[in-house]
VEXDREN-2710 file (C-alpha; in Angstrom, 1 decimal):
% VEXDREN-2710
k/r/px/py/pz
1/MET/18.2/-9.8/-5.8
2/GLN/16.4/-8.6/-2.6
3/ASN/18.3/-6.3/-0.4
4/ASP/17.1/-7.0/3.2
5/VAL/18.1/-3.7/4.9
6/LYS/16.3/-2.1/7.8
7/LEU/14.1/0.8/6.7
8/ILE/15.7/3.2/9.2
9/ASP/19.2/2.5/7.7
10/PHE/17.9/2.8/4.2
11/LEU/16.3/6.2/4.9
12/ARG/19.5/7.5/6.7
13/ASP/21.6/6.7/3.6
14/ARG/19.0/7.1/0.8
15/HIS/20.3/8.6/-2.4
16/SER/19.8/8.4/-6.2
17/THR/22.5/6.8/-8.4
18/PRO/23.2/8.9/-11.5
19/VAL/21.5/7.4/-14.5
20/ALA/24.8/7.5/-16.4
21/GLN/26.2/5.0/-13.8
22/MET/23.5/2.4/-14.4
23/LYS/23.9/-0.8/-16.2
24/GLU/22.3/-4.3/-16.6
25/PRO/20.8/-6.2/-15.1
26/ALA/17.4/-4.7/-14.8
27/PRO/14.7/-6.3/-12.7
28/SER/13.2/-9.5/-14.0
29/GLN/9.5/-9.4/-14.9
30/GLU/8.6/-10.9/-11.5
31/GLU/10.8/-8.3/-9.7
32/LEU/9.3/-5.5/-11.8
33/GLU/5.8/-6.6/-11.0
34/ALA/6.8/-6.5/-7.3
35/ILE/8.3/-3.0/-7.6
36/LEU/5.1/-1.8/-9.4
37/THR/2.9/-3.4/-6.8
38/PHE/4.8/-2.0/-3.9
39/GLY/5.1/1.4/-5.7
40/THR/1.3/1.7/-5.8
41/ARG/0.9/1.3/-2.1
42/ILE/0.7/5.0/-1.5
43/PRO/-1.7/7.6/-0.1
44/ASP/-4.6/8.0/-2.5
45/HIS/-7.4/10.2/-1.1
46/GLY/-10.7/8.9/-2.5
47/LYS/-9.1/5.7/-3.9
48/LEU/-9.0/7.4/-7.4
49/ALA/-5.6/5.9/-8.6
50/PRO/-5.0/9.3/-10.3
51/TRP/-2.0/7.9/-12.2
52/ARG/-0.9/5.2/-14.5
53/ILE/2.4/3.5/-15.4
54/ILE/4.1/3.0/-18.7
55/VAL/7.1/0.6/-18.8
56/TYR/9.9/1.2/-21.5
57/ARG/12.4/-1.6/-22.0
58/GLY/14.1/-3.3/-24.8
59/ASP/14.3/-1.8/-28.3
60/VAL/11.5/0.7/-27.8
61/ARG/14.0/2.8/-25.7
62/ARG/16.3/3.0/-28.7
63/THR/13.5/3.9/-31.0
64/LEU/12.3/6.7/-28.6
65/GLY/15.9/8.0/-28.6
66/GLU/15.9/8.3/-32.4
67/GLN/12.5/10.1/-32.2
68/PHE/13.7/12.4/-29.5
69/LEU/16.7/13.3/-31.6
70/ALA/14.5/14.0/-34.6
71/LEU/12.4/16.3/-32.5
72/SER/15.4/18.1/-31.1
73/LEU/16.9/18.5/-34.6
74/GLN/13.7/20.2/-35.8
75/LYS/14.2/22.9/-33.1
76/THR/18.0/23.0/-33.1
77/PRO/19.4/21.7/-36.4
78/ASP/23.0/22.5/-35.6
79/MET/23.2/20.3/-32.4
80/ALA/26.6/19.3/-31.3
81/ASP/27.5/15.6/-31.5
82/ALA/27.4/15.2/-27.7
83/ALA/23.9/16.7/-27.6
84/ARG/22.8/14.3/-30.4
85/GLN/24.2/11.4/-28.5
86/ALA/22.4/12.5/-25.4
87/GLU/19.1/12.4/-27.2
88/LEU/19.8/9.0/-28.7
89/THR/20.7/7.5/-25.3
90/ARG/18.1/9.4/-23.2
91/PHE/16.2/6.1/-22.4
92/THR/19.0/3.6/-22.9
93/ARG/21.3/4.9/-20.1
94/ALA/19.4/2.6/-17.7
95/PRO/18.1/-0.8/-18.7
96/LEU/14.6/0.0/-17.6
97/VAL/12.6/3.2/-17.6
98/VAL/9.1/3.5/-16.0
99/ALA/6.9/6.5/-16.5
100/VAL/4.6/7.6/-13.8
101/VAL/1.8/9.5/-15.6
102/SER/-0.4/11.8/-13.5
103/THR/-4.1/11.6/-14.6
104/ALA/-5.2/14.1/-12.0
105/ALA/-8.4/15.9/-12.9
106/PRO/-11.1/18.0/-11.3
107/HIS/-13.2/16.0/-8.9
108/PRO/-16.1/17.1/-6.7
109/LYS/-14.5/15.9/-3.5
110/ILE/-10.8/15.3/-4.0
111/PRO/-8.6/18.3/-4.7
112/GLU/-6.6/18.0/-7.9
113/TRP/-3.5/19.0/-5.9
114/GLU/-3.9/15.9/-3.7
115/GLN/-4.1/13.7/-6.8
116/VAL/-0.8/15.2/-8.1
117/LEU/0.8/14.6/-4.8
118/SER/-0.3/10.9/-5.0
119/ALA/1.6/10.6/-8.3
120/GLY/4.7/12.0/-6.7
121/ALA/4.3/9.5/-3.8
122/LEU/4.2/6.7/-6.4
123/CYS/7.4/7.9/-7.9
124/PHE/9.2/7.9/-4.6
125/ASN/7.7/4.6/-3.5
126/MET/9.0/3.1/-6.8
127/LEU/12.5/4.3/-6.0
128/MET/12.3/2.6/-2.6
129/ALA/10.8/-0.5/-4.0
130/ALA/13.6/-0.8/-6.6
131/ASN/16.2/-0.3/-3.9
132/ALA/14.5/-2.9/-1.7
133/ASN/14.8/-5.4/-4.6
134/GLY/18.6/-4.7/-4.8
135/TYR/18.5/-2.2/-7.7
136/VAL/19.5/1.4/-8.1
137/ALA/17.0/4.0/-9.3
138/ASN/16.7/7.7/-10.2
139/TRP/13.6/9.9/-10.6
140/ARG/13.9/12.3/-13.6
141/THR/11.8/14.3/-15.9
142/GLU/13.9/16.2/-18.5
143/TRP/12.5/18.1/-21.5
144/VAL/10.6/15.1/-22.9
145/ALA/8.2/15.3/-20.0
146/TYR/7.1/18.8/-21.0
147/ASP/7.0/18.6/-24.8
148/ASP/3.7/17.8/-26.4
149/GLU/5.2/15.9/-29.4
150/ALA/7.5/13.9/-27.1
151/LEU/4.6/13.1/-24.8
152/ALA/2.6/11.7/-27.7
153/LEU/5.6/9.5/-28.7
154/LEU/5.7/8.3/-25.1
155/GLY/2.1/7.3/-25.1
156/VAL/0.9/10.1/-22.8
157/LYS/-2.6/11.3/-23.6
158/PRO/-3.7/14.9/-23.8
159/GLY/-4.4/16.3/-20.3
160/GLU/-2.0/13.8/-18.6
161/LYS/1.4/14.9/-17.2
162/ILE/4.6/13.0/-16.5
163/ALA/5.2/12.9/-12.7
164/GLY/8.5/11.3/-13.4
165/PHE/10.6/8.8/-15.3
166/ILE/12.0/6.2/-12.9
167/HIS/15.3/4.8/-14.3
168/ILE/16.1/1.4/-12.8
169/GLY/19.2/-0.8/-13.2
170/SER/22.3/-2.0/-11.4
171/SER/25.5/-0.2/-10.5
172/ASP/28.8/-0.6/-8.8
173/PHE/29.3/3.1/-8.7
174/ALA/29.9/4.5/-5.2
175/THR/27.5/7.4/-5.2
176/PRO/28.7/10.2/-2.9
177/ASP/26.0/11.9/-0.8
178/ARG/25.1/15.4/-1.7
179/PRO/24.6/18.3/0.7
180/ARG/21.3/18.1/2.6
181/PRO/19.5/21.0/4.2
182/GLU/20.1/21.7/7.8
183/LEU/16.9/21.2/9.8
184/SER/17.4/24.6/11.5
185/GLN/17.1/26.2/8.0
186/ILE/13.9/24.5/6.9
187/VAL/11.9/23.6/10.1
188/THR/9.6/26.0/12.0
189/TYR/7.9/24.9/15.2
190/ALA/4.4/26.5/15.5
191/GLY/3.6/28.0/18.9
192/GLU/7.3/28.4/20.0
END
């Protein structure tokens, strides 16, 4: 399902498709391996690979939804039906979810901040790699990225952090562009 578009055209029109608008098909195993391979071709000062990747697909996504709901009910027992459904479907809205886990840690030469930025670059590169393979993608975190019990369910180790969940699938939804900042509001030219 490759999408042979010029990079300049892609960057001009780049946007994220809402997760609720995603559907099958997801990338095949071969396409997923290409997306992951291309995704990891990012700046990585010191060649530390200060991140790792967890792929969630198939029934594990449904099981995680049930576990997310159970955690949510412990904190909010009187959840509305819509909120319960949101927890159950948190990882089944898209046919494939990929976690980018930051393993950034103190290092004698490489600032931890640069390691964190590398994980963010991996998230964005995966979005572009998914799009280049003809799929839509969305980078999210949500509460499960910040809850210790949810992180344990997701296979995230103590000291690691979720840089993002990359939801990948297909869509025929025409995503409208959102307002973008005017360069005059965000750019300063030093020395002028």
